[in-house]
N, C-alpha and C positions, 0 to 999 in steps of 0.2 A: 582699260580697253574702251574704245569709243562705242557709243550706242549705234545700233543699226536702224535706219529709218525704213519703214515699210509704208509706202504710199498706197492709198486707194487711187483709182484712176478717174472714174466718172464723177464729175462735179467736184473734183479735187485738183487734178492737174490740168483740167480745163473747166470752164464754167458752163453749166447747163442753163440756158435761158428758159424763160417760161414757154416760149414758142417751141423750143427743142423738147422740153419735157412733155408738152402736149402731143408732139409728134411721136414720142416714145409710147405714150399711152395709146395713141391710135394704132401704132404698130402692133401692140399686144392685142388690141381688139380685133384687128384684121387677121392676125394669126389664129386667134381663137375661132373666129367666124369662118374664115376661108379654108383653114386646114383641119379644123376639128368640128365644124358644123354646129356650133352652139346655137340654140334657137333664140338669138337676140338680134335686134337691129344694131347697126354700127354705133349710134349714139348711146344706146343703153349699155352696150358692151364696153364702150369707152368709160362710162360712168362706173361700171363694175371694176375696171382697172383702178380708178381713183379710190374707190371704196376698199379694194384689196390692199392698196398701199397704205391707206390710213389705218386699216385694221391690223394688217400683218407685216407692214413695212416691206412688202413684196407684191408687185403688181400682178404676178402670175398666180399666186396662191389661191385666190378665191375660185378660180376656174378649176383647179385641181380638187378643191373641197366640194364645190357645188355641182360640177359636171363630170367629175371623174377623169379629167384629162391628166395623164402622167406629167408630173412637173418637168421632168427631163425633156419630154417630147415638145411641150410648149416652149420651153427654154430655147431649144434648138430652132424652132420655127420663128419665134420672136426675134432671135438674132439675125435670121435671114432678112427680115424686114428692117431691122435696125441698121444693117449694113448700108442701106441707101441713104441714111441720114448723116453719115459721118462727114460727108463733104460740106455740110452746113456748119460744122463746129469751127469756131474762131479760136485759133491758137493764142496763147499768151505770148506777147512779144518779149523776147529776151529770156524766156524761161530756161532753155537749155543751159545758158551760161550761169544763171542764178543757181540752178541745181548743182552744176559742176563746182560752184564755189563752196558747197557744203563739204565738210571734212569727213562726215560719217558715211559708211557704206549705205547704199540705197537700193531698194527693191520695190516692185509693184505687186500688189495682190488685189485682184479685181473680181467682181461678180460677172462682168462681161465675159463672153466666151474667149478662148485663146485667139481665135481668128480675128474677132472684133478688136481685141486688145492690140494685136499687131497692126491692124489697119488704122486704128485711132492714133497709136504712137507714131506711125509713119506720117499721118496727116498733120499732127501737131509738132513734128520735128524732134521727137524724143526717142525714136526707135534705136538709133545707134547708141545713145547713152544707156538705154536699158536692155539692150540685146542680151539674151541669156539670163536676164535678171527680172523678168516679169512673169507672173503666175496668175492663172485663172482658177476659180473654184473648180472648173472643169478638169483641171490637172489632178484633182483629188477625188474625182468621181462624185462630187456634190455640186449643188447648183444655187447655194445660198451662202452668205457669210453671217447670217443672223439667226442661226438655228441652234448651234452649240459651239463650245470652245474647241472641239476636237480638231477642226480644220486648221485653226491657228497653230495648234501644237504640231500638226503634220507639216505645215509650212515651215515652222522653225526647224524641225528635223531635216527638212529638205535643204535648207540654206545653212544648216549647221550653226545655228545661233540660238542661245537660250532665250526664252520669252522675256525674262527679266532684263535682257540686254537689248530689247527692241522698243522702238517708238513707233506706234501705229497711228497713222494720220488718215482720217476719214471724215466726210461730211455727215455720214449717217450715224446717229447716236446708237441705234440698235446694233450696228456692227461693232462699235466701240465697247459696248457692254460685254460682248463675248471675248473681245481682245483683252479686256481687263481681267476677265475670269481666267484667261490663259496665263496671265502674269505680266502682260505688256504695259508699258507706259502709254497712255492714250492721249491723243491730241485731236481736238475737233476743229475743223476749218468750217467757218460759216460766212454768210454773205450779208444777211440783213441784221436782225437782232439775234443774239445767242439764245435760242429757244430751249437749249439743253443745259443752261448754265447751272442749274441746281442738281444735276444728276451726278451722284457721287463716283460713278465709274469713269468720268472724264477728268483727267488730271489738269489739262489746260486747254484753252480755246483761243484761236486767233481769227481775226476777220480778214479773209482773203489770202491769196497765195503769197503775196509779198510780205505781209505781216507774219505769216506762218514761217517762211524761210528765215526772216530776221529773228523770230522768236526761237527757232531751233538753234540758231547760232548763239544767241544771247543766253537762253535759259538752259540749254543742254550741251553747249560747247561744240556743236556740230560745224 
């Protein structure tokens, strides 16, 4: 039985430039200030987002802990701001054909909201390929992938595939930790140096999407 590939979306099936990441941080800060009236100026709030990501691997978490903002509410507001940034994403040339060349079944599981996933997939030319086969944490009434392994188990039940038969591909090592706890094979995609190379819950790592697709073919028979 062939393995099933489950792709992350953000910074995996497209590349997040530093400029784009900064805009995402600013979107979180704007949502926290404008929608929830946190008592910080824009620059300080943006630094809080960076601190939150460094500490919790989640840019929203610090506002929930320090200001009592419900994570779900900030998640929704943040994605409203994120929607305006999608048009700045540069799609990978030829990616639809390269993904189609893989023999393994493929799905997407993203931290982005369902609506944002759809908009991104349409923008990068992958919506038709993944129609009815992309999932958001929102589909499972959670808003993170790096809190526990349960959401990965629920995803597997939804697509009717055992975790042991799945390859989970993500750029975030904290997400891969819980995917491994669930029983999946874990693949990290990275772009600079492999900062998570010594982490035992990552089975293999590839630099960039092209090497990742080639590696899935060569090392896993996909």
